C-alpha positions in Angstrom: 145.6 114.2 122.7 142.4 116.1 123.6 141.5 116.3 119.9 142.1 112.6 119.5 139.9 111.7 122.5 137.2 114.0 121.2 137.4 112.2 117.9 137.0 108.8 119.5 134.1 110.0 121.6 132.4 111.6 118.6 132.9 108.4 116.6 131.4 106.2 119.3 128.4 108.5 119.7 127.8 108.6 115.9 128.1 104.8 115.6 125.7 104.3 118.5 123.2 106.6 116.9 123.5 104.8 113.6 123.1 101.5 115.3 119.8 102.7 116.9 118.5 103.8 113.5 119.3 100.5 111.8 116.3 99.2 109.9 115.3 95.7 110.4 114.6 94.3 107.0 112.2 91.4 106.7 112.0 89.4 103.5 108.8 89.5 101.6 108.1 86.1 100.1 106.2 86.5 96.8 105.2 84.1 94.0 107.9 83.1 91.4 105.8 84.7 88.6 105.8 88.1 90.3 108.2 91.0 89.8 109.5 93.0 92.7 110.4 96.7 92.2 111.9 97.9 95.4 112.3 101.5 96.5 110.3 102.9 93.6 110.2 106.7 94.1 106.6 107.8 94.0 107.1 111.4 95.0 109.9 113.9 95.8 109.3 116.7 98.3 112.3 118.9 98.8 115.2 116.6 99.8 112.8 113.8 100.8 111.9 110.9 98.5 108.8 108.8 99.0 109.5 105.1 98.2 107.3 102.1 97.7 108.0 98.4 97.1 105.7 97.0 94.5 105.2 93.3 93.9 103.2 92.7 90.7 102.4 90.0 88.1 103.1 91.0 84.5 102.1 87.4 83.4 98.5 87.7 84.7 96.0 87.4 81.9 94.2 90.5 83.0 95.0 93.5 85.2 95.1 92.5 88.9 93.8 94.1 92.0 96.4 95.8 94.2 96.6 96.5 97.9 98.5 99.5 99.3 100.0 98.6 102.7 100.7 101.4 105.2 102.8 100.6 108.4 101.8 102.0 111.8 104.0 103.6 114.5 102.3 106.7 115.8 103.3 108.7 112.8 106.8 108.9 114.3 108.4 105.5 113.8 108.1 102.3 111.7 109.1 101.5 108.2 108.0 99.5 105.2 110.9 97.1 105.6 109.2 95.7 108.7 106.1 94.6 106.8 105.4 91.1 105.6 102.4 88.8 105.7 101.0 89.4 102.2 100.5 85.7 101.4 96.7 85.8 101.4 96.8 88.7 98.9 99.3 87.0 96.6 97.3 83.8 96.8 94.3 85.7 95.5 96.1 87.4 92.7 96.8 90.8 94.2 99.7 93.0 93.5 101.1 94.7 96.7 102.4 98.2 97.1 104.2 98.5 100.5 104.8 102.2 101.1 106.9 104.5 103.3 105.8 108.0 104.2 107.0 111.1 105.9 107.2 110.6 109.7 106.8 113.5 112.0 110.6 114.0 112.2 110.5 115.0 108.6 107.2 116.8 108.4 104.0 117.2 110.6 100.4 116.7 109.5 99.1 116.5 106.8 102.4 115.4 105.1 101.8 111.6 105.6 98.3 111.9 104.2 99.7 113.7 101.1 102.1 110.8 100.7 99.3 108.2 100.8 97.4 110.2 98.1 100.6 110.3 96.0 100.9 106.5 96.1 97.3 106.1 94.9 98.0 108.6 92.1 101.2 106.8 91.2 99.5 103.4 90.9 96.7 104.8 88.9 99.0 106.6 86.5 101.2 103.5 86.1 98.5 100.9 86.1 99.2 99.6 82.6 102.9 99.1 83.2 102.2 97.3 86.4 99.4 95.2 85.0 97.0 96.4 87.8 93.4 97.4 87.7 93.1 101.1 88.7 89.5 100.5 89.8 90.5 97.7 92.2 92.9 99.5 94.6 92.5 98.4 98.2 94.2 100.5 100.9 95.2 98.9 104.2 96.9 99.9 107.5 97.2 99.3 111.2 97.0 101.9 113.9 98.4 105.2 112.5 98.7 103.3 109.2 94.9 102.6 109.4 94.2 106.3 110.0 96.2 107.1 106.9 94.5 104.3 104.9 91.1 105.7 105.9 92.1 109.2 105.0 93.6 108.2 101.7 90.5 106.2 100.7 87.7 108.4 102.2 89.0 111.6 100.5 87.9 110.1 97.2 88.1 112.9 94.6 88.5 115.6 97.3 91.9 116.9 96.2 92.8 119.1 99.2 95.8 116.9 100.1 96.9 116.2 96.6 99.5 118.9 96.0 102.3 116.4 95.5 100.4 114.0 93.3 100.6 113.2 89.7 97.5 114.5 88.0 94.8 111.7 88.0 91.2 112.3 87.2 89.7 109.6 89.5 91.4 109.1 92.9 88.8 106.8 94.4 89.7 103.4 95.8 87.7 100.1 95.8 87.9 99.4 99.6 89.6 100.2 102.9 91.0 97.8 105.5 91.1 99.5 108.9 93.0 97.7 111.6 92.4 99.5 114.9 92.9 103.0 113.5 91.9 106.3 115.2 89.2 108.2 113.3 88.0 111.3 115.2 90.5 113.8 116.7 87.6 116.0 117.9 85.8 113.4 119.9 84.4 114.9 123.0 84.7 111.5 124.7 88.4 110.9 124.1 90.9 113.5 125.3 93.3 113.6 122.4 95.8 115.7 124.3 96.9 112.7 126.3 98.2 111.0 123.1 101.6 112.7 122.8 102.4 111.1 119.4 99.2 112.5 117.9 99.8 116.0 119.4 103.3 115.9 118.0 102.1 114.9 114.6 99.4 117.6 114.5 102.2 120.1 115.3 101.3 123.8 115.4 97.7 122.8 114.5 97.2 120.7 117.6 94.7 123.3 119.1 93.0 123.9 115.9 89.6 122.1 115.9 89.1 122.8 112.2 92.4 121.2 111.3 91.8 118.2 113.5 88.6 117.7 111.7 90.3 118.0 108.4 92.7 115.1 109.2 90.0 113.0 110.9 88.6 110.2 108.7 85.2 110.5 110.3 84.8 113.9 108.6 84.7 112.3 105.2 82.3 109.5 105.7 79.4 109.8 103.2 77.0 107.5 101.4 79.5 107.4 98.5 82.4 106.2 100.7 84.1 102.9 99.6 83.4 99.7 101.5 85.3 99.4 104.8 86.5 96.4 106.8 87.3 97.2 110.4 89.0 95.1 113.1 89.7 96.3 116.6 90.4 94.7 120.0 88.0 95.8 122.7 90.8 96.0 125.3 93.0 98.2 123.2 95.0 100.4 125.6 96.2 102.8 122.9 93.5 103.6 120.3 90.1 103.5 122.0 87.9 100.7 120.7 84.9 103.0 120.7 86.5 105.0 117.9 85.9 102.0 115.6 82.4 101.4 117.0 81.6 105.1 116.2 82.9 104.7 112.7 81.0 101.5 112.0 77.8 103.1 113.3 78.2 106.1 111.0 78.9 103.8 108.0 75.8 101.9 108.7 73.8 105.1 109.1 74.8 106.4 105.7 74.5 103.0 104.0 78.1 102.2 103.3 79.0 98.5 103.0 81.1 97.6 106.1 82.3 94.7 108.2 83.3 95.1 111.8 85.2 92.3 113.7 85.7 92.7 117.4 88.6 90.8 118.9 87.5 90.0 122.4 90.1 91.1 125.0 92.2 92.0 122.1 94.9 94.6 122.7 96.5 97.0 120.2 97.1 94.4 117.4 99.4 91.6 118.4 96.4 89.2 118.2 96.9 85.5 118.6 98.1 83.7 115.4 94.9 81.8 115.1 92.9 85.1 115.3 95.1 86.7 112.7 94.5 83.8 110.3 90.8 84.2 110.9 90.9 87.9 110.2 92.9 87.4 107.0 90.2 85.0 105.8 87.5 87.4 106.6 89.3 90.2 104.7 89.5 88.0 101.6 85.8 87.0 102.0 84.9 90.7 102.3 86.8 91.6 99.2 85.1 88.8 97.3 81.7 90.0 98.6 82.3 93.5 97.1 83.6 92.1 93.8 87.2 93.3 94.2 88.1 89.6 93.7 86.3 87.7 91.1 
């Protein structure tokens, strides 16, 4: 009887755990002339497989631009299945690569950065089959996803985090879209130790200032950096607004093309619908300005 009751208890606990881990899957609506390749394996690291959903147009008369989308979640939660809202990109002829990456439960820093770099390499290596232009890759994310987008794009042809990548000569991207991402983990103004998700992601290197610099986007800003679009709410309670201000100032100093939109009284994302529509239009205008879109 005791064994039976233990079995029932164990089953209930397991079912509850599984229920808590259930992924909410949101349907991505894409044009009828597009093809959707779901859960494409872009890298295998040990037992873990990195997967990306790719929506692309084989019928386009010339290779299309592509945007890599990276979900947020403090490097410890979130998933690609929660991501939608690509209509403005589809409308302007973009392919979309919506990626998953290793969360801290699987591996600490710099694993997630390595995964972003692997997706860039995968798209460049398979550009012909996907009918995408390898010179028109845009990388985008929000919060922790924005940090990863900045890292993936600002590294350019610096290969320090490319150990799991397919070999590609040119790893540069055309532009970065940064939505309220952290950029400097050695800021003397912001006490990073209070951000438990960041400290957890940094793992054993949390006290290593050299390592924190190595995974901070600000470290890699140079005059050769790709154009960057930044949006941040000035009342953000999670990622300090000043981080984006500092990034924008440095971009201007070195002469990088950049656009910075402040959302007045904006929190950590979750902007009003009207504001999000405005931001999406500004993103497309920015990409037209830098000739990613003809």
